[in-house]
C-alpha positions in Angstrom: 93.1 118.1 80.2 94.1 121.6 80.6 93.9 124.1 77.6 96.7 126.0 76.7 95.9 129.3 76.9 99.1 131.5 75.8 103.0 130.4 75.8 105.4 132.2 77.0 104.5 135.4 78.1 106.6 138.8 77.2 108.1 139.4 80.9 110.1 136.0 80.1 111.4 137.5 76.7 113.4 138.9 74.9 114.2 141.6 76.1 113.3 141.8 79.7 114.4 141.0 82.9 112.6 137.5 83.3 115.0 137.2 80.5 117.9 137.9 81.7 117.1 135.9 85.3 118.2 132.3 82.9 121.1 134.1 81.0 124.5 133.5 82.2 126.8 136.2 83.2 129.7 136.5 79.9 132.1 136.6 83.2 131.2 133.6 84.3 133.4 130.6 83.6 132.2 126.7 83.0 133.6 124.6 86.1 136.4 121.9 85.4 136.6 119.2 87.9 140.0 118.2 89.3 141.5 116.4 86.5 141.9 119.9 84.7 138.7 118.0 82.2 135.8 120.0 81.0 133.9 117.0 80.0 130.9 115.9 82.4 130.3 112.3 80.9 127.9 111.8 83.4 124.5 111.7 82.6 121.1 112.2 85.3 118.5 114.4 86.3 118.4 117.7 85.6 116.3 119.7 87.9 117.6 123.6 88.0 114.6 125.5 88.7 113.3 125.4 92.6 110.4 127.2 94.0 108.4 128.3 97.1 105.9 129.6 96.1 105.5 132.4 92.8 109.9 132.4 94.1 111.8 130.4 92.2 115.7 129.9 92.4 117.2 128.9 88.9 120.7 128.0 87.6 122.2 130.4 85.3 125.6 129.1 83.3 126.7 127.8 87.5 124.9 131.0 88.8 122.3 130.4 91.7 119.7 133.3 91.5 116.9 134.4 92.6 113.3 136.4 92.0 109.8 136.0 92.2 107.8 135.4 88.7 105.6 138.4 90.1 107.8 141.1 90.9 109.0 140.2 87.5 105.3 140.2 85.5 105.4 143.6 87.2 108.4 145.1 86.5 108.3 144.2 82.5 104.6 146.1 82.7 106.4 149.4 84.5 109.4 149.5 81.9 107.0 148.7 79.1 105.0 151.5 80.5 108.1 153.7 80.3 109.3 152.7 77.1 105.5 153.4 75.9 105.9 157.4 77.2 109.6 157.9 75.6 108.4 156.9 72.1 105.8 158.9 72.6 107.1 162.2 73.7 109.3 161.8 70.3 113.3 161.7 70.4 113.6 165.6 71.1 111.0 165.9 73.8 111.8 168.0 76.6 111.2 165.4 79.3 114.2 162.9 77.8 116.4 166.0 77.6 115.7 167.0 81.5 114.7 164.5 83.6 114.4 160.8 82.7 117.7 158.8 81.6 117.2 155.5 80.2 119.5 154.1 83.1 116.7 153.9 85.1 115.8 151.0 83.4 118.8 149.4 83.6 118.7 149.7 87.7 115.4 148.1 87.7 116.1 145.3 85.4 119.4 144.3 87.2 117.4 144.5 90.8 114.6 142.1 89.3 116.4 139.3 90.8 119.3 138.3 93.0 122.6 136.3 92.8 123.1 134.3 96.2 126.4 132.9 96.5 127.2 129.7 97.3 130.6 127.6 96.9 130.1 124.8 95.8 132.7 123.2 92.8 131.5 121.7 89.9 129.0 122.3 87.3 125.6 121.8 89.6 123.2 119.4 88.4 120.4 119.9 91.2 118.0 122.4 92.8 115.8 120.8 95.6 114.1 123.2 98.1 113.0 121.8 101.4 109.0 121.7 102.2 108.7 124.6 104.6 111.4 126.5 102.4 114.8 126.8 104.5 116.4 124.7 102.8 118.1 124.3 99.3 119.8 121.5 98.4 122.3 121.5 95.5 123.6 118.8 94.2 126.7 118.1 91.7 127.4 115.0 89.8 129.0 113.4 93.3 128.8 116.0 96.1 125.6 117.6 98.0 125.8 121.1 99.3 122.7 122.5 101.7 122.0 126.0 101.9 119.8 127.5 104.5 117.9 130.3 102.7 116.4 133.6 103.4 113.7 135.0 104.2 111.5 135.9 101.8 111.8 139.9 102.7 115.5 140.4 102.2 115.3 138.8 99.2 112.9 140.9 97.7 114.5 143.9 99.4 115.9 146.7 96.3 119.4 145.5 96.5 120.8 144.4 93.5 124.2 142.7 95.0 124.6 139.1 95.2 123.9 137.3 98.8 126.2 135.3 100.3 124.1 132.7 102.1 125.2 130.3 104.4 126.0 126.5 103.2 127.3 123.4 104.7 128.7 120.4 102.8 126.7 117.2 103.1 128.6 114.0 103.5 132.3 115.5 103.2 133.7 111.8 103.2 129.9 110.2 101.8 129.5 112.4 98.6 132.6 113.6 97.3 134.3 112.6 93.6 135.9 109.6 94.6 132.2 107.9 96.3 129.8 106.7 93.9 127.8 109.5 91.9 124.7 110.8 93.0 121.7 109.5 92.1 118.5 111.4 93.7 117.5 113.5 97.2 114.5 114.1 98.5 112.9 115.3 101.4 111.5 112.7 103.9 107.5 114.2 103.6 107.1 112.7 107.3 110.6 114.4 108.5 110.5 117.0 111.9 110.4 120.5 110.4 110.4 119.2 107.2 114.7 119.0 107.8 114.8 115.1 107.2 116.7 114.7 104.0 117.7 111.6 101.8 120.1 110.9 99.7 121.0 108.2 97.5 124.2 107.3 95.1 124.0 104.5 91.8 125.7 102.0 94.2 122.4 101.3 96.2 123.1 102.6 98.8 120.6 104.7 101.3 121.2 108.3 103.6 119.1 109.6 106.2 120.3 113.2 107.3 118.2 114.9 109.6 119.7 118.5 109.6 119.5 121.0 112.0 121.1 124.0 111.4 122.2 124.6 115.0 124.4 121.3 115.2 127.2 121.4 112.4 127.8 117.6 113.5 124.1 116.6 111.4 125.5 117.9 108.0 128.8 115.5 108.4 127.3 112.0 108.9 124.0 110.7 108.2 121.8 109.1 111.1 121.0 106.4 109.3 123.2 104.2 106.1 122.0 101.6 104.8 123.5 99.9 101.7 120.9 97.9 99.8 123.6 95.4 98.4 123.8 94.3 101.6 120.2 94.0 102.7 119.0 92.2 99.9 120.7 89.5 100.1 120.5 89.3 104.4 118.8 86.9 106.3 118.9 88.4 109.9 118.2 91.8 111.1 121.8 91.3 113.3 123.8 91.5 109.8 125.8 94.9 108.8 124.5 96.6 106.4 126.2 100.4 106.8 126.9 101.7 103.9 131.2 100.9 103.2 133.4 103.7 104.1 135.5 106.2 102.5 138.9 104.2 101.5 137.4 100.7 101.1 138.3 98.6 98.7 135.2 97.0 97.4 135.1 93.8 95.5 132.9 92.9 92.4 129.4 91.8 93.3 126.7 91.1 90.0 124.2 93.4 91.8 126.5 96.5 91.0 125.5 96.2 87.3 121.3 95.2 88.1 121.6 97.7 91.9 122.4 100.9 90.1 119.7 103.2 91.2 118.2 105.4 88.0 115.6 107.6 90.6 113.8 107.5 94.0 110.5 109.2 95.8 108.2 108.3 98.5 104.0 106.8 98.5 102.5 109.6 99.3 103.3 113.5 100.5 102.3 112.8 104.2 98.6 114.3 103.2 95.5 113.8 105.5 93.0 111.7 102.3 96.4 108.8 101.9 97.2 105.7 103.5 98.9 105.5 106.1 101.7 102.9 104.9 102.2 105.6 101.9 104.2 108.5 103.0 107.2 105.8 105.0 107.5 104.1 101.9 110.6 104.7 99.8 110.3 103.6 96.4 113.2 102.7 94.3 113.6 102.4 90.3 116.9 100.6 88.9 118.4 101.6 86.1 117.7 98.1 84.8 114.1 97.7 85.2 113.3 96.6 88.7 112.0 98.3 91.3 112.2 98.1 95.4 110.3 99.5 98.0 111.2 100.5 101.8 108.7 100.1 104.5 108.8 101.4 107.2 111.6 104.3 106.5 111.2 106.5 109.7 113.6 109.3 111.6 114.4 109.3 114.5 112.0 111.6 115.7 108.7 112.0 113.3 105.6 114.3 112.7 102.4 112.5 111.1 99.3 113.1 110.7 96.1 113.5 111.9 94.7 110.3 110.6 98.1 107.8 110.0 98.1 107.1 113.8 94.2 106.0 112.9 95.0 104.3 109.8 97.9 102.4 111.1 95.4 101.5 113.5 92.8 100.3 111.4 95.2 98.4 109.1 97.5 96.3 112.0 94.6 95.4 114.5 92.6 94.1 111.4 95.0 92.0 109.8 96.4 90.7 112.7 92.9 89.6 113.8 92.0 88.5 110.7 95.3 86.1 111.0 95.2 84.8 114.2 91.3 83.3 113.4 93.0 82.2 110.2 93.8 78.9 110.6 95.3 78.5 107.1 98.1 81.3 107.7 101.8 81.2 106.9 103.8 81.5 109.4 106.0 84.4 107.6 102.4 86.1 107.4 102.0 85.3 111.1 105.5 87.1 111.9 105.3 89.7 109.8 101.4 90.6 111.7 103.4 90.2 115.0 105.9 92.6 114.3 103.5 94.9 112.6 101.8 94.8 115.6 104.5 95.2 117.9 106.3 98.2 116.2 102.6 100.0 116.3 102.0 98.8 120.0 105.1 100.9 120.9 104.1 103.9 119.0 100.8 103.6 121.2 102.2 103.8 124.3 104.1 106.8 123.1 102.9 110.6 124.3 103.7 112.8 121.9 105.6 116.0 122.2 103.9 119.2 121.2 105.5 121.6 118.7 105.1 124.4 117.2 103.2 124.3 113.7 103.4 126.9 110.9 101.7 129.7 112.8 102.0 130.5 116.3 98.6 129.2 117.2 99.3 125.5 115.6 100.6 122.8 117.0 101.8 120.0 115.9 102.0 116.3 117.5 106.3 114.4 117.2 106.6 111.0 117.7 109.9 108.9 118.3 110.8 106.1 115.9 109.8 102.2 117.9 112.9 100.9 118.8 111.5 97.3 118.0 112.0 95.1 115.3 114.6 97.9 114.4 115.1 101.3 112.3 116.1 99.6 109.4 112.9 97.6 107.5 113.3 94.7 105.0 114.0 95.7 101.0 110.7 94.1 99.5 111.3 93.2 96.1 112.4 93.1 92.8 108.8 93.6 92.2 108.0 91.4 88.8 107.0 93.9 85.9 105.6 92.0 82.3 107.5 95.1 80.2 108.4 94.5 76.8 112.1 93.6 76.9 113.0 93.6 73.7 113.0 97.1 74.0 116.5 98.7 74.9 115.8 100.8 77.8 116.5 102.7 81.2 113.9 103.9 84.0 115.4 107.8 84.6 112.8 108.1 87.0 109.8 107.3 89.0 106.6 108.7 90.3 104.2 106.8 93.0 100.7 108.5 93.8 99.5 106.9 97.5 96.5 104.6 98.1 93.1 107.0 99.8 92.4 106.9 102.6 89.4 104.5 103.1 87.1 107.0 105.6 84.1 104.2 106.0 86.9 101.4 107.4 88.7 104.0 109.7 85.4 105.8 111.2 84.1 101.7 111.4 80.6 103.2 110.6 80.2 106.5 112.5 78.7 109.3 111.5 82.3 111.7 111.1 82.6 114.8 108.3 85.5 113.8 106.8 87.9 117.3 105.5 89.0 114.6 102.4 87.0 114.7 99.1 86.3 111.0 98.8 88.0 110.9 95.0 91.2 108.6 94.5 92.0 105.3 93.9 92.4 102.3 96.8 94.9 101.2 95.2 98.9 102.7 94.7 100.0 104.0 91.4 103.4 103.3 90.3 104.5 105.5 87.4 107.9 104.4 85.6 109.4 106.3 82.9 112.4 105.8 80.5 114.7 107.2 78.3 112.8 106.3 74.7 109.6 108.2 76.2 107.8 105.2 77.8 105.6 105.6 81.0 104.8 102.4 82.5 101.7 103.1 85.1 101.4 100.4 87.2 99.1 99.1 90.0 100.0 97.8 93.3 97.2 96.2 93.8 98.4 94.1 97.0 100.2 97.3 98.6 103.1 97.8 100.3 103.0 97.1 104.8 106.1 97.3 106.7 108.3 94.4 106.9 111.6 93.5 108.8 113.9 90.7 109.0 113.5 88.5 112.1 116.0 88.4 114.4 118.9 86.3 114.7 117.1 83.9 117.4 114.0 83.6 116.0 113.1 79.8 115.6 111.9 80.4 112.2 113.3 83.1 109.0 111.8 84.2 105.9 111.7 81.8 102.8 110.4 81.4 100.0 106.8 81.0 101.4 105.5 84.0 100.5 104.7 85.1 97.4 106.6 87.7 95.5 105.7 91.1 95.3 104.3 92.4 92.1 102.8 95.5 89.8 100.8 95.4 87.2 101.0 97.3 84.4 98.1 99.0 83.5 99.0 101.4 80.3 102.0 102.0 78.3 101.8 105.7 77.1 104.4 106.2 74.6 105.3 110.1 74.8 108.2 110.6 71.6 110.4 108.6 70.4 113.6 107.8 71.0 115.7 110.6 70.5 119.3 109.7 68.7 120.9 111.5 71.7 122.8 109.4 74.5 122.7 112.2 77.2 118.2 112.5 76.9 117.2 111.7 81.0 113.6 112.9 80.9 111.8 113.1 84.7 108.5 113.3 86.3 107.0 117.0 88.1 104.0 116.6 90.4 101.0 118.6 89.3 100.1 121.2 92.1 96.3 120.5 91.2 95.7 117.4 91.4 98.2 114.4 92.4 96.4 111.6 89.6 97.9 114.6 87.2 101.7 114.6 86.1 104.2 117.1 83.8 107.3 114.9 82.3 109.4 116.8 80.4 111.6 115.2 77.6 113.9 116.9 75.1 111.5 117.7 72.4 109.2 119.5 75.2 107.2 118.8 78.5 103.8 116.5 78.5 101.2 116.4 80.3 99.4 112.7 81.5 96.3 112.5 83.3 95.0 109.5 85.2 91.5 110.8 86.5 88.9 109.3 83.8 89.8 105.9 84.2 89.9 106.6 87.8 86.4 106.7 89.1 85.9 103.7 87.2 88.0 101.7 88.6 87.2 102.5 92.2 83.8 101.5 90.9 84.8 97.8 90.2 87.4 97.0 92.9 85.0 97.9 95.7 81.6 96.3 93.8 80.4 93.6 95.7 78.6 92.0 92.7 81.4 89.5 91.4 78.9 87.9 88.4 80.2 89.2 85.2 83.4 91.4 87.0 85.7 89.4 84.4 84.2 91.2 81.6 83.2 94.6 82.7 87.2 94.1 84.0 88.3 93.4 80.1 85.6 95.9 78.6 87.0 98.7 81.2 90.6 98.2 80.4 90.2 97.7 76.8 88.8 101.4 77.0 90.3 103.3 79.3 93.0 105.8 78.3 95.3 108.3 80.0 94.8 111.9 79.2 98.2 113.1 77.2 99.0 116.4 75.7 102.1 118.7 74.8 101.2 121.9 76.5 105.0 123.4 75.8 107.1 121.9 71.9 110.5 122.8 72.1 112.2 123.8 68.7 115.2 121.5 67.8 118.2 123.8 66.6 121.4 121.7 65.4 123.1 125.3 66.6 122.0 125.0 70.3 125.0 124.7 72.6 125.4 121.8 74.7 127.5 122.3 77.1 125.5 119.5 80.1 124.5 116.5 79.9 121.0 117.7 79.4 120.2 120.9 78.2 116.8 121.0 79.6 115.2 121.4 82.9 112.4 119.8 84.5 109.2 121.8 84.3 107.7 123.2 87.7 104.0 123.8 87.7 102.4 126.6 90.0 98.7 127.8 90.6 98.6 131.6 91.7 95.9 134.1 91.5 98.6 136.8 89.7 100.3 133.9 87.7 97.5 131.4 87.3 98.1 127.8 86.9 101.8 128.6 85.4 103.9 125.9 83.6 108.2 126.8 83.6 110.9 125.2 82.2 114.4 126.2 81.1 116.0 124.8 77.7 119.5 126.0 76.3 119.4 129.0 79.4 116.0 130.0 77.2 112.8 129.9 79.4 109.5 127.9 77.9 106.4 128.6 79.7 102.6 127.8 79.0 99.8 129.7 80.8 97.2 127.1 81.5 93.7 126.9 81.6 92.6 125.9 85.6 90.0 123.8 86.5 86.8 126.1 87.7 87.6 124.4 91.4 90.4 126.9 91.7 89.1 129.4 89.5 87.1 132.5 91.6 83.8 133.1 90.5 82.8 136.6 90.5 79.6 137.9 91.8 78.8 139.8 88.5 79.5 138.7 85.3 81.5 140.7 82.7 79.9 142.7 80.1 81.4 142.8 76.9 79.0 145.6 75.9 77.3 144.0 72.0 81.3 142.7 71.5 82.0 139.5 69.3 84.2 136.7 71.4 86.9 136.3 69.3 88.3 132.9 69.6 92.0 131.9 68.4 94.1 129.2 68.4 97.5 130.2 70.7 100.8 130.1 69.2 104.2 129.7 70.0 105.8 133.1 70.2 109.2 133.0 68.5 112.3 133.3 70.4 115.4 134.5 68.4 118.7 131.8 67.8 121.6 131.5 70.3 123.7 131.9 67.7 122.4 135.6 67.1 123.5 137.1 70.7 126.6 134.3 71.5 130.2 135.7 71.1 132.7 135.0 68.2 135.0 132.8 70.0 137.7 134.0 67.2 139.5 137.0 69.7 139.7 133.8 72.5 141.4 131.4 69.5 144.0 133.6 68.1 145.0 134.5 71.9 145.8 130.5 72.8 147.0 129.5 69.1 148.8 132.7 68.8 152.7 132.8 70.5 152.9 135.8 72.6 156.4 136.5 70.2 153.8 135.9 66.9 151.0 138.2 67.7 153.0 141.1 66.1 153.5 140.1 63.0 148.9 139.3 62.5 149.5 143.6 62.4 151.9 143.1 59.6 151.6 141.8 55.6 150.5 138.1 55.2 153.3 136.1 54.6 153.0 132.7 52.9 154.3 130.1 55.8 153.4 127.1 57.7 152.4 128.6 60.7 150.0 131.2 58.7 148.8 128.3 56.4 147.9 126.3 59.7 146.4 129.6 61.5 144.3 130.3 58.6 143.1 127.3 58.3 142.1 126.8 61.9 140.4 129.8 61.8 138.4 129.5 58.9 137.1 125.8 60.4 136.1 128.4 63.7 134.3 130.8 61.2 132.8 128.3 59.4 131.4 126.5 61.9 130.2 130.3 63.5 128.8 131.0 60.4 127.2 128.2 59.2 124.9 128.5 62.6 124.2 132.0 61.8 123.5 131.1 58.3 120.6 128.2 59.5 119.1 130.5 62.0 118.6 133.6 59.4 116.9 130.8 57.6 114.3 130.0 59.6 114.1 133.3 60.7 113.2 134.1 56.7 111.2 130.9 56.5 109.4 132.0 60.1 109.5 135.8 58.1 107.2 134.5 54.9 105.0 131.9 57.0 103.7 135.2 58.4 103.5 136.6 55.2 101.0 133.8 53.8 99.1 134.1 57.0 98.5 137.8 56.6 97.5 137.3 53.1 95.2 134.4 54.2 93.4 136.4 57.1 93.2 139.5 54.2 91.5 136.8 52.2 89.5 135.8 54.7 88.4 139.7 56.1 87.6 140.4 52.0 85.5 137.0 51.8 83.0 137.8 55.0 82.9 142.0 53.7 82.1 140.3 50.5 79.0 138.2 52.1 78.2 141.3 54.6 77.9 143.0 51.4 75.6 140.9 50.1 73.3 141.1 53.1 72.9 144.5 52.6 72.6 144.9 49.6 75.6 147.0 48.9 77.4 144.7 46.3 74.2 145.1 44.1 74.5 147.8 41.2 72.0 150.9 40.8 69.5 150.4 38.4 67.7 152.8 37.6 66.8 153.1 41.5 65.7 149.3 41.9 67.8 146.4 43.2 68.8 143.3 40.6 66.2 141.7 41.8 63.1 144.5 41.0 62.9 145.5 44.7 62.3 149.5 45.6 65.1 150.2 48.1 68.8 148.6 48.9 71.6 149.1 50.8 70.8 149.3 54.5 67.4 150.6 54.1 66.7 146.7 52.6 68.0 145.3 55.5 65.9 147.6 58.1 62.9 146.6 56.0 63.5 143.1 56.5 64.6 143.5 60.3 61.0 145.7 60.8 59.2 142.8 58.6 60.6 140.5 61.2 59.8 141.7 64.0 56.0 142.4 62.6 55.6 138.5 62.2 57.1 138.2 66.0 54.6 140.5 66.7 52.1 138.2 65.1 53.1 135.1 66.3 52.8 136.7 70.1 49.9 138.0 70.0 48.6 134.8 68.6 49.8 132.9 71.0 48.7 135.2 73.8 45.2 134.7 72.7 45.8 130.6 72.7 47.5 130.2 75.7 44.0 132.3 76.9 41.7 130.0 75.3 43.6 127.0 76.9 43.3 128.4 80.4 40.3 128.5 80.2 39.5 125.5 78.6 41.4 123.7 80.8 43.0 125.4 83.6 45.3 124.2 86.2 45.4 120.3 87.2 42.2 119.4 89.3 43.5 118.6 92.7 41.9 115.5 94.8 39.7 117.9 96.1 38.3 119.2 93.0 38.0 115.3 91.7 35.7 114.0 94.2 33.2 117.1 93.9 33.1 116.9 90.3 32.0 113.1 91.0 29.7 114.0 93.3 28.3 116.6 91.1 28.3 113.8 88.2 26.7 111.3 90.4 23.7 114.4 91.0 23.4 114.6 87.3 23.1 111.5 86.6 20.3 110.8 89.0 18.4 114.1 88.7 16.7 113.9 84.8 15.9 117.8 85.1 20.0 118.7 84.5 20.3 121.7 81.9 20.5 119.5 78.5 23.3 122.2 76.4 25.5 121.6 79.0 26.0 117.7 79.1 28.7 116.0 80.9 31.1 113.9 78.8 29.6 110.2 78.8 32.1 108.6 79.1 33.3 110.9 82.3 30.3 111.6 83.4 29.9 107.6 84.4 33.4 107.1 85.0 33.1 110.0 88.3 29.4 108.8 89.5 30.8 105.3 89.7 33.9 106.4 91.8 31.2 108.4 94.1 29.7 105.0 94.4 32.4 103.5 95.2 33.2 106.1 97.8 30.3 106.1 99.7 30.4 102.2 99.1 33.4 102.2 101.0 32.1 104.7 103.7 29.0 103.0 104.7 26.4 105.7 103.0 23.8 105.0 101.1 23.7 104.6 97.5 20.4 105.2 97.0 20.4 108.1 94.3 18.9 111.3 95.4 15.8 111.4 93.0 14.4 108.3 94.3 14.6 109.2 97.6 12.9 112.8 96.6 10.0 110.3 95.1 9.9 108.5 98.5 9.3 111.1 100.5 6.5 112.9 97.8 4.9 109.3 98.2 5.2 109.3 101.8 3.7 112.9 102.1 1.0 111.5 99.5 0.3 108.2 101.5 -0.1 110.4 105.2 -2.3 113.5 104.1 -4.8 110.3 102.6 -5.0 108.7 105.5 -5.6 112.0 107.0 -8.2 112.7 105.2 -10.4 109.4 105.0 -9.8 109.6 109.3 -11.7 113.0 108.9 -14.4 111.9 106.4 -15.0 108.9 108.3 -15.4 110.8 111.8 -17.7 113.0 109.8 -19.9 109.9 108.9 -20.2 109.0 112.7 -22.1 112.0 113.4 -19.6 114.3 114.7 -20.2 117.2 112.8 -24.1 118.5 114.6 -22.5 122.2 115.7 -23.3 124.2 113.1 -26.0 125.6 110.1 -24.1 127.2 107.6 -21.4 125.8 105.4 -19.1 128.2 107.3 -20.1 126.6 110.4 -20.2 122.9 109.1 -16.9 123.7 107.4 -14.8 125.2 110.9 -16.9 122.3 112.9 -15.3 119.8 110.6 -11.9 120.8 111.0 -12.4 121.7 114.7 -13.4 117.8 114.7 -10.6 117.3 112.4 -8.2 118.6 115.2 -9.7 117.4 117.9 -12.1 114.3 117.9 -9.0 112.2 115.7 -8.0 109.9 118.0 -3.9 110.2 117.8 -1.4 111.1 120.4 -0.6 114.9 119.8 3.3 113.8 120.3 3.3 111.3 118.1 1.5 113.8 115.3 4.0 116.0 116.3 7.2 114.3 115.5 5.9 112.7 112.0 4.8 116.3 110.6 8.1 117.6 111.8 10.2 114.6 109.9 7.9 115.5 106.8 8.9 118.6 106.8 12.5 118.2 107.3 13.5 115.4 104.6 11.0 118.1 102.6 13.7 121.0 103.0 16.3 119.1 102.4 15.3 117.4 99.3 14.4 120.7 98.5 17.8 122.6 99.4 20.0 119.3 97.5 18.1 120.0 94.4 18.3 123.4 94.3 22.0 123.2 94.9 22.0 120.8 92.0 20.8 123.0 90.0 22.9 126.5 90.9 26.4 124.1 90.6 24.9 122.2 86.8 23.9 126.5 85.9 28.0 127.3 86.6 29.5 124.3 84.9 27.4 125.2 82.0 28.6 128.7 82.4 32.2 127.5 82.1 31.9 125.6 79.5 33.0 122.2 80.9 
């Protein structure tokens, strides 16, 4: 839930131009009805604030005023700066006496808003602006007017004079005092250029107006009018469902009581991430608790979002294929599927008309409403609800949240980048609000689809074969206890940041509701493919899922507040702007109440460099509602008007004379006392409230001073300033006190920190030498080979033995690797000994052969020992009967083996020496 950052800002509080925007003019009079009575007993919604971006259209008394909230904020800041500048220069400032005139402030305050003059008779109850901001619907209890709004640049001109706007009366014979009161008016989300208006009266009559400012007749009569009571009892599409004409006598019907309309809304907003049926479904809530739906309700020309036609195509074609292949389908289901297929085929065969969009570079597709099966759909309902019927309640408002669009089903598994965020629920959510302050959150699990009545010549007509639709009541949220007033009419308001969040305006304040906490969990359960344990998981989910509720704006209960209207609290509006933030605004008794909420991080622009606080502590405080002076302090006294009304003209002169005791004087004094006692009582209550607030403010100041003293005492205890001077030594026998003691402790902590850092660095270097970084696969293989060589060579250095376990493991790993590679697993030292033995055997064989030759007498060439030795050598080289090639080959092989083994032994010894140096 969004957190409240601050309450009503200063530029909406008294005295400021923003506060004056909501105050009725003292010259304005309360409108009277035709019969002369000023009492309006009709109860209904009160929506006296409409906005177009940051522009607001508010109702002050019975005047419609325009202003821009950003302009009000800037104007108030400029006035505050000018006042501070004047106050700083003093009363006798030269600049004040010569140049500046406080009248300029009044002029700038008056130019902060404009008054729109409209020819409306009767008290205005609702202001509803069109989606594109071109039209403003003005509703009284029985009449409706449509005003064509000027451009923002024209309204923001520096001119405080009133503006007379072009206004048309909607339905001069349909919405009049003699007809049923108006219950609701809403703009169709798929209307061409946003100019399709739907009005509903309490007698269950729906009228569709396709407005065109260039065609005055479009304001005189509706393009489509349907009487829901006739449609509920109809069995054929050829019957007359039209609304009753003006002056027609109406008979009694039980439906007149059970089908009294309370509110209505569309199932979607025409967004791309909504299901195709949602924006063309009209949900209608009756006061007695029944809920109905009309689908599809379309104007003659409508413009769908880009994803609506593909969504309908997928839903209609898939349903037709499923029912066509199912043999157990009911006849009514087949007929509904055929009607939907015929209806969509006519849309698919159309060539849409390209119309200009919001900008000159955009274009939108405009379709015509299909003529078959017909423009009037079947009335679906009443939906079965499991509500607590023991409570005496009435439905006051309804809000529908459309099911999200299934991108996977729409694109049939294709790789398509969707613009939607994928968040949402695949079923619709219907919220019902009662006058007792309860919100019933219902789920439309089956979904509402287009249905029509059968033609007269059809072989089958709708019977009770189809199950009656139902809504699952997921949760009931109690906002506030029921008020004693019979004119309470709570209303819904959408959230501009999340469609699964909403605001409820009640007589006690504004409540914020959010169903986002359990939306994702419920969607996961509904889309899960595993059915085992689904009932247990759903029961656990339903018991733990709770809707978040908060009360950002609390309205004070003042007994002296004027109650000139059936409901003095206007439905709130929420907007999000970079200048205003997340802003919530409502009006109660001509007094604005606002709250600035904390926007989610997804909607807040992140700064490139974070702000620096320059060492300042972060000050956190709980926001408080500012004090608003009571209306009794500023309300004019009714005594002068009372004297003028109650005193005859011939007796007014006697009022200036001495008081004479007479029955007329007694009656006048009694009536005047009754009037003054009510006014003085209201002043006394307001003064008592102000006195209590002042006392509470003093108590809070004392508490803050006490807390500050406690913090100061703790600081003194830390610094040592609380210790008495004892011969230059502290109470604990220390040589220093005060700030020097703190600095001494800080120096000690810093020295200890430096010592710890040095120890940590030494340990880090030692661990790096011992362990180092983790060994790679190549290094592990090389270590295994070295271990195998160390185990095979007995002359390894004794000062650097390897761990026995690790050496054995590495030797085994090396042997396994050599065996897998097909190499000889004979130890290197054994091969070295084999080469030495082979060398010795060969040398012995050569010597034996030489000795045999000498004995045979082949050495007779010389006399001396040297000659004999030379002859022996010569005979050895030339007389042995060994082929020269074979001899050279054997000698070369022997020398190669010797060199190989010698190099291997030297390399092994060198590696073992390096390992011993590293300490491994």
